mmCIF entry with sequence, helices, sheets and N, C-alpha, C, O atoms, coordinates in Angstrom:
data_MODEL
# 
_entry.id   MODEL 
# 
_entity.id                         1 
_entity.type                       polymer 
_entity.pdbx_number_of_molecules   1 
# 
_entity_poly.entity_id                      1 
_entity_poly.type                           'polypeptide(L)' 
_entity_poly.nstd_linkage                   no 
_entity_poly.nstd_monomer                   no 
_entity_poly.pdbx_seq_one_letter_code       MRASTLEKALTYFFSQLLVIMIISAELQENPLITINN 
_entity_poly.pdbx_seq_one_letter_code_can   MRASTLEKALTYFFSQLLVIMIISAELQENPLITINN 
_entity_poly.pdbx_strand_id                 A 
# 
loop_
_entity_poly_seq.entity_id 
_entity_poly_seq.num 
_entity_poly_seq.mon_id 
_entity_poly_seq.hetero 
1 1  MET n 
1 2  ARG n 
1 3  ALA n 
1 4  SER n 
1 5  THR n 
1 6  LEU n 
1 7  GLU n 
1 8  LYS n 
1 9  ALA n 
1 10 LEU n 
1 11 THR n 
1 12 TYR n 
1 13 PHE n 
1 14 PHE n 
1 15 SER n 
1 16 GLN n 
1 17 LEU n 
1 18 LEU n 
1 19 VAL n 
1 20 ILE n 
1 21 MET n 
1 22 ILE n 
1 23 ILE n 
1 24 SER n 
1 25 ALA n 
1 26 GLU n 
1 27 LEU n 
1 28 GLN n 
1 29 GLU n 
1 30 ASN n 
1 31 PRO n 
1 32 LEU n 
1 33 ILE n 
1 34 THR n 
1 35 ILE n 
1 36 ASN n 
1 37 ASN n 
# 
_struct_asym.id          A 
_struct_asym.entity_id   1 
# 
loop_
_struct_conf.conf_type_id 
_struct_conf.id 
_struct_conf.pdbx_PDB_helix_id 
_struct_conf.beg_label_comp_id 
_struct_conf.beg_label_asym_id 
_struct_conf.beg_label_seq_id 
_struct_conf.pdbx_beg_PDB_ins_code 
_struct_conf.end_label_comp_id 
_struct_conf.end_label_asym_id 
_struct_conf.end_label_seq_id 
_struct_conf.pdbx_end_PDB_ins_code 
_struct_conf.beg_auth_comp_id 
_struct_conf.beg_auth_asym_id 
_struct_conf.beg_auth_seq_id 
_struct_conf.end_auth_comp_id 
_struct_conf.end_auth_asym_id 
_struct_conf.end_auth_seq_id 
_struct_conf.pdbx_PDB_helix_class 
_struct_conf.details 
_struct_conf.pdbx_PDB_helix_length 
HELX_P HELX_P1 AA1 THR A 5  ? GLU A 29 ? THR A 5  GLU A 29 1 ? 25 
HELX_P HELX_P2 AA2 PRO A 31 ? ASN A 36 ? PRO A 31 ASN A 36 1 ? 6  
# 
_struct_conf_type.id          HELX_P 
_struct_conf_type.criteria    ? 
_struct_conf_type.reference   ? 
# 
loop_
_atom_site.group_PDB 
_atom_site.id 
_atom_site.type_symbol 
_atom_site.label_atom_id 
_atom_site.label_alt_id 
_atom_site.label_comp_id 
_atom_site.label_asym_id 
_atom_site.label_entity_id 
_atom_site.label_seq_id 
_atom_site.pdbx_PDB_ins_code 
_atom_site.Cartn_x 
_atom_site.Cartn_y 
_atom_site.Cartn_z 
_atom_site.occupancy 
_atom_site.B_iso_or_equiv 
_atom_site.pdbx_formal_charge 
_atom_site.auth_seq_id 
_atom_site.auth_comp_id 
_atom_site.auth_asym_id 
_atom_site.auth_atom_id 
_atom_site.pdbx_PDB_model_num 
ATOM 1   N N  . MET A 1 1  ? -17.937 -3.236 19.630 1.00 0.00 ? 1  MET A N  1 
ATOM 2   C CA . MET A 1 1  ? -18.763 -2.126 20.144 1.00 0.00 ? 1  MET A CA 1 
ATOM 3   C C  . MET A 1 1  ? -17.873 -0.941 20.503 1.00 0.00 ? 1  MET A C  1 
ATOM 4   O O  . MET A 1 1  ? -17.025 -1.040 21.390 1.00 0.00 ? 1  MET A O  1 
ATOM 5   N N  . ARG A 1 2  ? -18.070 0.179  19.810 1.00 0.00 ? 2  ARG A N  1 
ATOM 6   C CA . ARG A 1 2  ? -17.235 1.341  20.068 1.00 0.00 ? 2  ARG A CA 1 
ATOM 7   C C  . ARG A 1 2  ? -17.855 2.210  21.146 1.00 0.00 ? 2  ARG A C  1 
ATOM 8   O O  . ARG A 1 2  ? -19.076 2.323  21.255 1.00 0.00 ? 2  ARG A O  1 
ATOM 9   N N  . ALA A 1 3  ? -17.000 2.813  21.929 1.00 0.00 ? 3  ALA A N  1 
ATOM 10  C CA . ALA A 1 3  ? -17.481 3.667  23.021 1.00 0.00 ? 3  ALA A CA 1 
ATOM 11  C C  . ALA A 1 3  ? -18.025 4.977  22.446 1.00 0.00 ? 3  ALA A C  1 
ATOM 12  O O  . ALA A 1 3  ? -17.493 5.514  21.474 1.00 0.00 ? 3  ALA A O  1 
ATOM 13  N N  . SER A 1 4  ? -19.086 5.472  23.064 1.00 0.00 ? 4  SER A N  1 
ATOM 14  C CA . SER A 1 4  ? -19.632 6.745  22.639 1.00 0.00 ? 4  SER A CA 1 
ATOM 15  C C  . SER A 1 4  ? -18.730 7.885  23.113 1.00 0.00 ? 4  SER A C  1 
ATOM 16  O O  . SER A 1 4  ? -17.836 7.684  23.934 1.00 0.00 ? 4  SER A O  1 
ATOM 17  N N  . THR A 1 5  ? -18.973 9.054  22.596 1.00 0.00 ? 5  THR A N  1 
ATOM 18  C CA . THR A 1 5  ? -18.166 10.217 22.996 1.00 0.00 ? 5  THR A CA 1 
ATOM 19  C C  . THR A 1 5  ? -18.279 10.459 24.495 1.00 0.00 ? 5  THR A C  1 
ATOM 20  O O  . THR A 1 5  ? -17.294 10.790 25.155 1.00 0.00 ? 5  THR A O  1 
ATOM 21  N N  . LEU A 1 6  ? -19.489 10.290 25.029 1.00 0.00 ? 6  LEU A N  1 
ATOM 22  C CA . LEU A 1 6  ? -19.700 10.513 26.463 1.00 0.00 ? 6  LEU A CA 1 
ATOM 23  C C  . LEU A 1 6  ? -18.903 9.507  27.275 1.00 0.00 ? 6  LEU A C  1 
ATOM 24  O O  . LEU A 1 6  ? -18.291 9.863  28.282 1.00 0.00 ? 6  LEU A O  1 
ATOM 25  N N  . GLU A 1 7  ? -18.907 8.247  26.841 1.00 0.00 ? 7  GLU A N  1 
ATOM 26  C CA . GLU A 1 7  ? -18.158 7.224  27.562 1.00 0.00 ? 7  GLU A CA 1 
ATOM 27  C C  . GLU A 1 7  ? -16.666 7.522  27.516 1.00 0.00 ? 7  GLU A C  1 
ATOM 28  O O  . GLU A 1 7  ? -15.965 7.347  28.513 1.00 0.00 ? 7  GLU A O  1 
ATOM 29  N N  . LYS A 1 8  ? -16.179 7.972  26.367 1.00 0.00 ? 8  LYS A N  1 
ATOM 30  C CA . LYS A 1 8  ? -14.755 8.326  26.258 1.00 0.00 ? 8  LYS A CA 1 
ATOM 31  C C  . LYS A 1 8  ? -14.429 9.488  27.178 1.00 0.00 ? 8  LYS A C  1 
ATOM 32  O O  . LYS A 1 8  ? -13.399 9.481  27.852 1.00 0.00 ? 8  LYS A O  1 
ATOM 33  N N  . ALA A 1 9  ? -15.307 10.494 27.209 1.00 0.00 ? 9  ALA A N  1 
ATOM 34  C CA . ALA A 1 9  ? -15.083 11.667 28.050 1.00 0.00 ? 9  ALA A CA 1 
ATOM 35  C C  . ALA A 1 9  ? -15.076 11.263 29.531 1.00 0.00 ? 9  ALA A C  1 
ATOM 36  O O  . ALA A 1 9  ? -14.228 11.720 30.298 1.00 0.00 ? 9  ALA A O  1 
ATOM 37  N N  . LEU A 1 10 ? -16.012 10.417 29.922 1.00 0.00 ? 10 LEU A N  1 
ATOM 38  C CA . LEU A 1 10 ? -16.064 9.972  31.319 1.00 0.00 ? 10 LEU A CA 1 
ATOM 39  C C  . LEU A 1 10 ? -14.839 9.154  31.680 1.00 0.00 ? 10 LEU A C  1 
ATOM 40  O O  . LEU A 1 10 ? -14.281 9.310  32.766 1.00 0.00 ? 10 LEU A O  1 
ATOM 41  N N  . THR A 1 11 ? -14.419 8.283  30.775 1.00 0.00 ? 11 THR A N  1 
ATOM 42  C CA . THR A 1 11 ? -13.226 7.462  31.037 1.00 0.00 ? 11 THR A CA 1 
ATOM 43  C C  . THR A 1 11 ? -12.017 8.349  31.201 1.00 0.00 ? 11 THR A C  1 
ATOM 44  O O  . THR A 1 11 ? -11.213 8.141  32.109 1.00 0.00 ? 11 THR A O  1 
ATOM 45  N N  . TYR A 1 12 ? -11.873 9.351  30.323 1.00 0.00 ? 12 TYR A N  1 
ATOM 46  C CA . TYR A 1 12 ? -10.746 10.277 30.412 1.00 0.00 ? 12 TYR A CA 1 
ATOM 47  C C  . TYR A 1 12 ? -10.810 11.075 31.704 1.00 0.00 ? 12 TYR A C  1 
ATOM 48  O O  . TYR A 1 12 ? -9.802  11.240 32.390 1.00 0.00 ? 12 TYR A O  1 
ATOM 49  N N  . PHE A 1 13 ? -12.002 11.570 32.035 1.00 0.00 ? 13 PHE A N  1 
ATOM 50  C CA . PHE A 1 13 ? -12.148 12.384 33.250 1.00 0.00 ? 13 PHE A CA 1 
ATOM 51  C C  . PHE A 1 13 ? -11.783 11.586 34.484 1.00 0.00 ? 13 PHE A C  1 
ATOM 52  O O  . PHE A 1 13 ? -11.045 12.081 35.336 1.00 0.00 ? 13 PHE A O  1 
ATOM 53  N N  . PHE A 1 14 ? -12.283 10.356 34.605 1.00 0.00 ? 14 PHE A N  1 
ATOM 54  C CA . PHE A 1 14 ? -12.002 9.565  35.794 1.00 0.00 ? 14 PHE A CA 1 
ATOM 55  C C  . PHE A 1 14 ? -10.556 9.128  35.853 1.00 0.00 ? 14 PHE A C  1 
ATOM 56  O O  . PHE A 1 14 ? -9.995  9.008  36.942 1.00 0.00 ? 14 PHE A O  1 
ATOM 57  N N  . SER A 1 15 ? -9.939  8.886  34.712 1.00 0.00 ? 15 SER A N  1 
ATOM 58  C CA . SER A 1 15 ? -8.522  8.508  34.726 1.00 0.00 ? 15 SER A CA 1 
ATOM 59  C C  . SER A 1 15 ? -7.672  9.690  35.175 1.00 0.00 ? 15 SER A C  1 
ATOM 60  O O  . SER A 1 15 ? -6.716  9.518  35.931 1.00 0.00 ? 15 SER A O  1 
ATOM 61  N N  . GLN A 1 16 ? -8.021  10.897 34.710 1.00 0.00 ? 16 GLN A N  1 
ATOM 62  C CA . GLN A 1 16 ? -7.302  12.090 35.134 1.00 0.00 ? 16 GLN A CA 1 
ATOM 63  C C  . GLN A 1 16 ? -7.514  12.345 36.622 1.00 0.00 ? 16 GLN A C  1 
ATOM 64  O O  . GLN A 1 16 ? -6.583  12.720 37.336 1.00 0.00 ? 16 GLN A O  1 
ATOM 65  N N  . LEU A 1 17 ? -8.751  12.137 37.084 1.00 0.00 ? 17 LEU A N  1 
ATOM 66  C CA . LEU A 1 17 ? -9.064  12.348 38.497 1.00 0.00 ? 17 LEU A CA 1 
ATOM 67  C C  . LEU A 1 17 ? -8.271  11.388 39.359 1.00 0.00 ? 17 LEU A C  1 
ATOM 68  O O  . LEU A 1 17 ? -7.780  11.757 40.427 1.00 0.00 ? 17 LEU A O  1 
ATOM 69  N N  . LEU A 1 18 ? -8.145  10.145 38.890 1.00 0.00 ? 18 LEU A N  1 
ATOM 70  C CA . LEU A 1 18 ? -7.398  9.130  39.637 1.00 0.00 ? 18 LEU A CA 1 
ATOM 71  C C  . LEU A 1 18 ? -5.927  9.539  39.729 1.00 0.00 ? 18 LEU A C  1 
ATOM 72  O O  . LEU A 1 18 ? -5.312  9.413  40.787 1.00 0.00 ? 18 LEU A O  1 
ATOM 73  N N  . VAL A 1 19 ? -5.367  10.026 38.625 1.00 0.00 ? 19 VAL A N  1 
ATOM 74  C CA . VAL A 1 19 ? -3.961  10.457 38.631 1.00 0.00 ? 19 VAL A CA 1 
ATOM 75  C C  . VAL A 1 19 ? -3.773  11.612 39.607 1.00 0.00 ? 19 VAL A C  1 
ATOM 76  O O  . VAL A 1 19 ? -2.805  11.628 40.368 1.00 0.00 ? 19 VAL A O  1 
ATOM 77  N N  . ILE A 1 20 ? -4.681  12.571 39.592 1.00 0.00 ? 20 ILE A N  1 
ATOM 78  C CA . ILE A 1 20 ? -4.585  13.736 40.488 1.00 0.00 ? 20 ILE A CA 1 
ATOM 79  C C  . ILE A 1 20 ? -4.655  13.275 41.946 1.00 0.00 ? 20 ILE A C  1 
ATOM 80  O O  . ILE A 1 20 ? -3.901  13.765 42.787 1.00 0.00 ? 20 ILE A O  1 
ATOM 81  N N  . MET A 1 21 ? -5.548  12.344 42.247 1.00 0.00 ? 21 MET A N  1 
ATOM 82  C CA . MET A 1 21 ? -5.677  11.836 43.617 1.00 0.00 ? 21 MET A CA 1 
ATOM 83  C C  . MET A 1 21 ? -4.393  11.153 44.062 1.00 0.00 ? 21 MET A C  1 
ATOM 84  O O  . MET A 1 21 ? -3.940  11.343 45.191 1.00 0.00 ? 21 MET A O  1 
ATOM 85  N N  . ILE A 1 22 ? -3.807  10.355 43.170 1.00 0.00 ? 22 ILE A N  1 
ATOM 86  C CA . ILE A 1 22 ? -2.567  9.635  43.501 1.00 0.00 ? 22 ILE A CA 1 
ATOM 87  C C  . ILE A 1 22 ? -1.435  10.634 43.740 1.00 0.00 ? 22 ILE A C  1 
ATOM 88  O O  . ILE A 1 22 ? -0.688  10.507 44.710 1.00 0.00 ? 22 ILE A O  1 
ATOM 89  N N  . ILE A 1 23 ? -1.309  11.619 42.864 1.00 0.00 ? 23 ILE A N  1 
ATOM 90  C CA . ILE A 1 23 ? -0.247  12.625 43.021 1.00 0.00 ? 23 ILE A CA 1 
ATOM 91  C C  . ILE A 1 23 ? -0.450  13.413 44.311 1.00 0.00 ? 23 ILE A C  1 
ATOM 92  O O  . ILE A 1 23 ? 0.513   13.683 45.028 1.00 0.00 ? 23 ILE A O  1 
ATOM 93  N N  . SER A 1 24 ? -1.694  13.785 44.612 1.00 0.00 ? 24 SER A N  1 
ATOM 94  C CA . SER A 1 24 ? -1.976  14.535 45.835 1.00 0.00 ? 24 SER A CA 1 
ATOM 95  C C  . SER A 1 24 ? -1.598  13.709 47.060 1.00 0.00 ? 24 SER A C  1 
ATOM 96  O O  . SER A 1 24 ? -1.030  14.240 48.014 1.00 0.00 ? 24 SER A O  1 
ATOM 97  N N  . ALA A 1 25 ? -1.905  12.433 47.041 1.00 0.00 ? 25 ALA A N  1 
ATOM 98  C CA . ALA A 1 25 ? -1.567  11.555 48.161 1.00 0.00 ? 25 ALA A CA 1 
ATOM 99  C C  . ALA A 1 25 ? -0.046  11.459 48.319 1.00 0.00 ? 25 ALA A C  1 
ATOM 100 O O  . ALA A 1 25 ? 0.476   11.474 49.433 1.00 0.00 ? 25 ALA A O  1 
ATOM 101 N N  . GLU A 1 26 ? 0.654   11.359 47.181 1.00 0.00 ? 26 GLU A N  1 
ATOM 102 C CA . GLU A 1 26 ? 2.119   11.279 47.235 1.00 0.00 ? 26 GLU A CA 1 
ATOM 103 C C  . GLU A 1 26 ? 2.701   12.555 47.821 1.00 0.00 ? 26 GLU A C  1 
ATOM 104 O O  . GLU A 1 26 ? 3.628   12.499 48.629 1.00 0.00 ? 26 GLU A O  1 
ATOM 105 N N  . LEU A 1 27 ? 2.171   13.700 47.426 1.00 0.00 ? 27 LEU A N  1 
ATOM 106 C CA . LEU A 1 27 ? 2.689   14.973 47.919 1.00 0.00 ? 27 LEU A CA 1 
ATOM 107 C C  . LEU A 1 27 ? 2.396   15.137 49.409 1.00 0.00 ? 27 LEU A C  1 
ATOM 108 O O  . LEU A 1 27 ? 3.205   15.704 50.145 1.00 0.00 ? 27 LEU A O  1 
ATOM 109 N N  . GLN A 1 28 ? 1.246   14.644 49.852 1.00 0.00 ? 28 GLN A N  1 
ATOM 110 C CA . GLN A 1 28 ? 0.915   14.752 51.277 1.00 0.00 ? 28 GLN A CA 1 
ATOM 111 C C  . GLN A 1 28 ? 1.815   13.857 52.108 1.00 0.00 ? 28 GLN A C  1 
ATOM 112 O O  . GLN A 1 28 ? 2.161   14.200 53.238 1.00 0.00 ? 28 GLN A O  1 
ATOM 113 N N  . GLU A 1 29 ? 2.194   12.720 51.563 1.00 0.00 ? 29 GLU A N  1 
ATOM 114 C CA . GLU A 1 29 ? 3.053   11.788 52.288 1.00 0.00 ? 29 GLU A CA 1 
ATOM 115 C C  . GLU A 1 29 ? 4.508   12.265 52.282 1.00 0.00 ? 29 GLU A C  1 
ATOM 116 O O  . GLU A 1 29 ? 5.254   12.018 53.230 1.00 0.00 ? 29 GLU A O  1 
ATOM 117 N N  . ASN A 1 30 ? 4.905   12.952 51.202 1.00 0.00 ? 30 ASN A N  1 
ATOM 118 C CA . ASN A 1 30 ? 6.303   13.378 51.060 1.00 0.00 ? 30 ASN A CA 1 
ATOM 119 C C  . ASN A 1 30 ? 6.385   14.877 50.774 1.00 0.00 ? 30 ASN A C  1 
ATOM 120 O O  . ASN A 1 30 ? 6.804   15.269 49.685 1.00 0.00 ? 30 ASN A O  1 
ATOM 121 N N  . PRO A 1 31 ? 5.995   15.720 51.727 1.00 0.00 ? 31 PRO A N  1 
ATOM 122 C CA . PRO A 1 31 ? 6.006   17.170 51.463 1.00 0.00 ? 31 PRO A CA 1 
ATOM 123 C C  . PRO A 1 31 ? 7.405   17.736 51.289 1.00 0.00 ? 31 PRO A C  1 
ATOM 124 O O  . PRO A 1 31 ? 7.584   18.727 50.581 1.00 0.00 ? 31 PRO A O  1 
ATOM 125 N N  . LEU A 1 32 ? 8.410   17.121 51.927 1.00 0.00 ? 32 LEU A N  1 
ATOM 126 C CA . LEU A 1 32 ? 9.770   17.662 51.841 1.00 0.00 ? 32 LEU A CA 1 
ATOM 127 C C  . LEU A 1 32 ? 10.346  17.552 50.447 1.00 0.00 ? 32 LEU A C  1 
ATOM 128 O O  . LEU A 1 32 ? 11.188  18.363 50.061 1.00 0.00 ? 32 LEU A O  1 
ATOM 129 N N  . ILE A 1 33 ? 9.910   16.566 49.685 1.00 0.00 ? 33 ILE A N  1 
ATOM 130 C CA . ILE A 1 33 ? 10.448  16.363 48.351 1.00 0.00 ? 33 ILE A CA 1 
ATOM 131 C C  . ILE A 1 33 ? 10.130  17.578 47.472 1.00 0.00 ? 33 ILE A C  1 
ATOM 132 O O  . ILE A 1 33 ? 11.003  18.087 46.770 1.00 0.00 ? 33 ILE A O  1 
ATOM 133 N N  . THR A 1 34 ? 8.882   18.035 47.516 1.00 0.00 ? 34 THR A N  1 
ATOM 134 C CA . THR A 1 34 ? 8.501   19.161 46.673 1.00 0.00 ? 34 THR A CA 1 
ATOM 135 C C  . THR A 1 34 ? 9.155   20.449 47.173 1.00 0.00 ? 34 THR A C  1 
ATOM 136 O O  . THR A 1 34 ? 9.521   21.307 46.370 1.00 0.00 ? 34 THR A O  1 
ATOM 137 N N  . ILE A 1 35 ? 9.303   20.590 48.479 1.00 0.00 ? 35 ILE A N  1 
ATOM 138 C CA . ILE A 1 35 ? 9.907   21.804 49.029 1.00 0.00 ? 35 ILE A CA 1 
ATOM 139 C C  . ILE A 1 35 ? 11.381  21.888 48.650 1.00 0.00 ? 35 ILE A C  1 
ATOM 140 O O  . ILE A 1 35 ? 11.859  22.946 48.238 1.00 0.00 ? 35 ILE A O  1 
ATOM 141 N N  . ASN A 1 36 ? 12.096  20.784 48.786 1.00 0.00 ? 36 ASN A N  1 
ATOM 142 C CA . ASN A 1 36 ? 13.534  20.795 48.500 1.00 0.00 ? 36 ASN A CA 1 
ATOM 143 C C  . ASN A 1 36 ? 13.818  20.927 47.014 1.00 0.00 ? 36 ASN A C  1 
ATOM 144 O O  . ASN A 1 36 ? 14.838  21.497 46.625 1.00 0.00 ? 36 ASN A O  1 
ATOM 145 N N  . ASN A 1 37 ? 12.925  20.407 46.180 1.00 0.00 ? 37 ASN A N  1 
ATOM 146 C CA . ASN A 1 37 ? 13.135  20.503 44.747 1.00 0.00 ? 37 ASN A CA 1 
ATOM 147 C C  . ASN A 1 37 ? 12.542  21.808 44.228 1.00 0.00 ? 37 ASN A C  1 
ATOM 148 O O  . ASN A 1 37 ? 12.613  22.085 43.031 1.00 0.00 ? 37 ASN A O  1 
# 
């Protein structure tokens, strides 16, 4: 069973959203890293 275009788009969107949330959490926990670099 192949995924429809909508399912692929939703999967991509949520995976990107998850990555953004993880990166945002990392930056909030370690603000000095981004400032010093």
